[in-house]
C-alpha positions as CSV (number, residue, x, y, z in Angstrom):
1,M,2.3,1.7,15.4
2,K,1.5,4.3,17.6
3,Y,-0.3,3.1,20.7
4,Q,-2.9,5.3,22.4
5,S,-3.2,3.4,25.6
6,V,-2.7,0.1,27.2
7,F,-5.9,-1.3,25.6
8,D,-3.7,-1.0,22.1
9,I,-1.0,-3.2,23.3
10,I,-2.9,-6.1,25.4
11,G,-5.6,-5.8,22.4
12,P,-9.6,-6.4,22.5
13,V,-11.9,-8.3,24.7
14,M,-12.3,-11.4,22.0
15,V,-12.7,-14.7,21.6
16,G,-9.4,-16.0,20.1
17,P,-7.0,-17.2,18.8
18,S,-6.0,-14.1,17.0
19,S,-6.2,-10.3,17.6
20,S,-5.3,-9.7,14.0
21,H,-7.0,-12.7,12.0
22,T,-10.0,-13.2,14.4
23,A,-10.6,-10.0,16.5
24,G,-10.0,-7.6,13.4
25,A,-12.0,-10.0,10.8
26,A,-14.9,-9.8,13.1
27,R,-14.7,-6.1,13.2
28,I,-14.5,-5.8,9.5
29,G,-17.4,-8.4,9.0
30,L,-19.6,-6.3,11.6
31,A,-18.6,-3.1,9.6
32,A,-20.0,-4.6,6.4
33,R,-23.4,-5.6,8.6
34,N,-23.7,-2.0,9.7
35,L,-22.9,-0.3,6.7
36,F,-25.2,-2.7,4.6
37,G,-28.0,-1.5,7.1
38,K,-29.3,-5.2,8.1
39,Q,-28.2,-9.0,8.0
40,P,-27.4,-9.9,4.1
41,A,-28.9,-12.9,2.3
42,W,-25.6,-13.6,1.4
43,A,-21.8,-12.7,1.1
44,K,-18.5,-13.4,-0.9
45,I,-15.4,-12.6,0.9
46,H,-12.1,-12.2,-1.1
47,L,-8.9,-13.1,1.3
48,Y,-5.8,-11.9,0.1
49,E,-2.2,-13.1,1.6
50,S,-1.8,-14.1,4.8
51,F,-5.9,-14.1,5.3
52,A,-5.9,-16.1,2.5
53,K,-3.1,-19.0,4.0
54,T,-4.3,-18.6,7.3
55,Y,-7.7,-18.2,7.4
56,R,-9.3,-21.7,8.8
57,G,-6.7,-22.5,11.3
58,H,-6.8,-18.6,13.1
59,G,-10.3,-18.5,12.9
60,T,-10.5,-15.8,10.5
61,D,-13.5,-17.6,8.8
62,F,-15.8,-17.6,11.6
63,A,-15.0,-14.2,13.0
64,L,-16.1,-12.7,9.6
65,A,-19.3,-14.8,9.8
66,G,-19.9,-13.7,13.3
67,G,-19.8,-9.7,12.3
68,L,-21.8,-10.1,9.4
69,L,-24.5,-11.8,12.3
70,G,-23.7,-8.7,14.6
71,F,-21.6,-10.4,16.8
72,A,-19.4,-8.4,18.8
73,T,-15.4,-9.0,19.4
74,D,-16.3,-11.1,22.3
75,D,-19.7,-13.0,21.9
76,P,-19.3,-16.4,23.2
77,R,-21.4,-17.7,19.6
78,M,-18.3,-16.8,17.8
79,S,-16.6,-19.7,17.3
80,K,-20.3,-21.0,15.9
81,A,-20.5,-18.1,14.0
82,L,-20.5,-20.9,10.6
83,D,-23.1,-22.8,11.6
84,I,-25.6,-20.2,12.6
85,A,-25.3,-18.5,9.5
86,K,-26.2,-21.6,7.7
87,E,-29.4,-22.0,10.2
88,E,-30.1,-18.0,9.8
89,G,-30.0,-18.7,5.6
90,L,-26.9,-16.7,5.6
91,H,-24.8,-18.1,2.7
92,I,-21.3,-16.9,2.8
93,E,-18.5,-18.2,0.1
94,F,-14.8,-17.4,1.2
95,I,-12.5,-16.9,-2.0
96,E,-8.7,-17.0,-1.6
97,D,-7.6,-14.5,-4.0
98,S,-4.1,-14.4,-5.1
99,A,-4.3,-11.0,-6.4
100,S,-2.2,-8.6,-4.1
101,S,-3.3,-6.2,-1.7
102,V,-2.1,-3.4,0.1
103,H,-2.0,-5.4,3.6
104,P,-1.2,-9.0,4.4
105,N,-4.8,-8.7,6.6
106,T,-7.3,-7.9,3.9
107,A,-10.9,-8.9,2.8
108,R,-13.0,-7.7,0.3
109,V,-16.3,-8.1,1.6
110,I,-19.7,-8.2,-1.0
111,V,-22.9,-8.4,0.8
112,G,-26.5,-8.2,-0.7
113,D,-30.2,-9.6,-0.3
114,G,-31.6,-9.8,-3.9
115,K,-32.5,-6.1,-3.7
116,E,-29.2,-4.4,-3.2
117,E,-25.5,-4.8,-2.4
118,L,-22.6,-3.6,-0.7
119,E,-18.8,-4.3,-1.2
120,L,-16.1,-3.1,1.0
121,V,-12.5,-3.4,1.6
122,G,-11.2,-3.6,5.0
123,I,-7.8,-4.8,6.5
124,S,-6.7,-6.1,10.1
125,I,-4.0,-3.9,11.5
126,G,-3.0,-5.4,14.5
127,G,-4.8,-5.5,17.9
128,G,-7.9,-5.8,16.8
129,K,-7.9,-2.8,14.8
130,I,-9.2,-2.4,11.3
131,E,-9.3,0.3,8.5
132,I,-12.4,0.4,6.1
133,I,-10.0,1.5,2.4
134,E,-12.9,1.4,0.1
135,L,-16.5,1.1,-0.2
136,N,-18.5,0.5,-3.3
137,G,-15.9,1.9,-5.6
138,F,-15.1,5.1,-3.5
139,E,-11.7,5.3,-1.6
140,L,-11.5,6.3,2.0
141,R,-10.2,5.8,5.5
142,L,-12.2,4.8,8.1
143,S,-10.7,3.5,11.4
144,G,-13.8,1.8,12.9
145,N,-12.5,3.1,15.9
146,H,-15.0,6.2,16.2
147,P,-18.9,6.7,15.3
148,A,-19.1,7.4,11.8
149,I,-21.5,8.7,9.2
150,L,-21.5,7.6,5.6
151,V,-23.1,10.0,2.9
152,L,-23.9,9.0,-0.6
153,H,-25.1,11.9,-2.6
154,N,-24.8,13.9,-5.8
155,D,-22.3,16.1,-6.3
156,R,-23.9,19.2,-6.0
157,F,-23.8,22.8,-4.7
158,G,-25.2,22.7,-1.1
159,A,-24.7,19.1,-0.5
160,I,-22.3,19.1,2.3
161,A,-23.8,22.2,3.6
162,S,-27.0,20.7,4.1
163,V,-25.5,17.7,6.3
164,T,-23.3,19.7,8.4
165,K,-26.1,22.2,9.4
166,I,-28.0,19.7,10.8
167,L,-25.3,18.0,12.7
168,A,-24.9,21.5,13.9
169,K,-28.3,21.8,14.9
170,Y,-27.9,18.4,16.9
171,R,-24.4,19.9,18.6
172,I,-22.8,16.6,16.7
173,N,-19.4,17.5,16.9
174,I,-17.4,16.1,13.6
175,G,-13.7,15.3,14.4
176,H,-12.6,14.1,10.8
177,M,-14.4,14.3,7.3
178,E,-13.4,13.8,4.0
179,V,-14.9,14.1,0.7
180,N,-14.5,11.5,-2.0
181,R,-16.4,11.7,-6.0
182,K,-15.7,9.6,-8.6
183,D,-16.2,12.3,-11.1
184,V,-17.6,16.0,-11.0
185,G,-21.4,16.1,-11.0
186,K,-21.5,12.6,-10.3
187,D,-22.2,10.7,-7.0
188,A,-19.7,11.4,-4.1
189,L,-19.3,10.1,-0.4
190,M,-18.7,12.0,2.5
191,V,-17.3,10.2,5.4
192,I,-18.0,12.0,8.4
193,E,-16.4,10.6,11.9
194,T,-18.1,12.3,15.4
195,D,-17.8,12.6,18.8
196,Q,-21.2,10.7,19.6
197,N,-23.3,7.9,18.3
198,V,-25.9,9.8,15.9
199,D,-29.6,8.8,16.7
200,D,-31.3,7.2,14.3
201,T,-33.9,10.2,14.3
202,I,-31.0,12.7,13.2
203,L,-29.6,9.8,10.1
204,N,-33.6,10.2,9.0
205,E,-33.0,13.9,8.8
206,L,-30.2,13.4,7.2
207,K,-31.6,11.1,4.5
208,G,-33.9,14.1,3.5
209,A,-31.3,16.7,3.2
210,D,-30.8,18.2,-0.7
211,H,-29.0,16.0,-2.8
212,I,-28.5,13.1,-0.3
213,I,-29.1,9.8,-2.1
214,K,-28.1,7.3,1.0
215,V,-26.8,7.5,4.6
216,S,-25.7,5.2,6.9
217,K,-23.2,4.7,10.2
218,I,-21.2,2.9,12.5
219,V,-21.9,3.0,16.4
220,S,-18.5,2.7,18.8
């Protein structure tokens, strides 16, 4: 693994016991909440390989719950997140999945509220760092280390330009961008990592751009 700073080596400020199984899991849960846009009413979480074997002892269960509740990795409420979720009416089901996965610390998080659902696959790669590798059936690579905008849109001429034009107007610099589509002319997903957090007013303008279906963001 390539380290960018001393903080990559010592890990994040966090509630323990494990940067991979606790802090990383919390960030996967938080990514699911942020992309869903609100606290869900329920969550089904498939755990694979190492996560499935050790999630109770290493705090992966309460960490994922804490992320879904919007807790940061160092939130003192983290260890009580499962109880708090019950109090707030957030029903969480953990499923020990025996299927193979691309990484030993993998979670498939499905959340909903009776009106809409979201499904993502996240992996904890060490030191509290994560990657989101799938969102609602779209393959992607999203680190969660930078602010990001995710734009679901119709695969039509001009859709990408309509988004980048708005970002340019507000002087939002794009650090990384990728586009994935399921089929020609069907739904597509833009993943845009930016150098700064994007204000909600800009997000609302993006939602009104040509061929845009839904916009969500991850803040840093």
